[in-house]
C-alpha positions, 0 to 999 in steps of 0.5 A: 500500500505504501509503495503504491502511494509513493509511486503515485506521489512521485508521478504527481510530482513528475507531471507537475514538474513537466508543466514548467519552462526549463531555465525560464529565468535564464540564470543558467544562460541559454541552457534548455533553449534553442537560440538563433541569430543574434540572441544572447544573455544580457544583464541589467546595465548592459548597453543601458538596459534596465533590470527586468521586474525579476532582476536579470539576467535575461535573453536579449537581442541588442543591436546598433544599426542591425536588423532583418526585414524578413523576420526576427533578428534572433529567437529562443525556443523550447518544447514544454511538456504540458497537457491541460489549461494553464497560464503562460507568464513572463516579462518582455521588453522592446525599445529603439533609439532613432530619428526614424519611427519606422525603425521599430522593434518588437518582442513576441511570445508564441505558444504552438505558433500563435502570438500570445503576448507582444510588445512593439515600439516605434523608434524615438530619437529622444529616448534611450533604453532606460526610458522604456518599461518592461511589460509583464504578461499572463495569458491563458494557454492550453497544453497539448503534450509537447508544446513549442514556446518561442520568443521572436526578437524583431529589430529594424535597423535603429541606431540602437535597438533593445529587445528582451524576455525574462522569467518565462513559466507555465503555471498549471490551472488549479482545476488541472491539478485537481483533475490530476489529483483526482485521477491519481487518487482513483488509480490508487483506489483501483490498485488497492481494490485489486490488491485485496 
């Protein structure tokens, strides 16, 4: 009996642990992420970047006169193993310094190919990185097993461009956890009846 309950407890812990993003705080660099383009790890103060609400470090693309009209200048992505309903939360940032407002920037968060959170800003000749705020987001998502979490850093050739993301995580909806617990309890009851 105790052995069966211990197995179910470990399963519950394992399933709950899978519902989160690996290294969503970027404390371990880009470990757990697939990065493309100019994406790197930055810290508060790098090139004038303000700290994110959770501190830093963070994944970022910072550029002077760099960009790509055909897509993001950099991305990060990973597969998040999660089934059910939950909240995807995090912090994103975008800022650009230039005399041409069309040299804009954006940071987009995609869940299974759909943009679920974004911040976009036109370039401003009077503002530098520390004048722009980070944006915190919390959006409902549905997990379908293996889910792609991706962040696009979009940069369009401003004199200076700053884009970043930090503290990305998936929080299972309490109802999903209750359903998981109920299912595990039912399995435990079935195993106990079978054992008798």
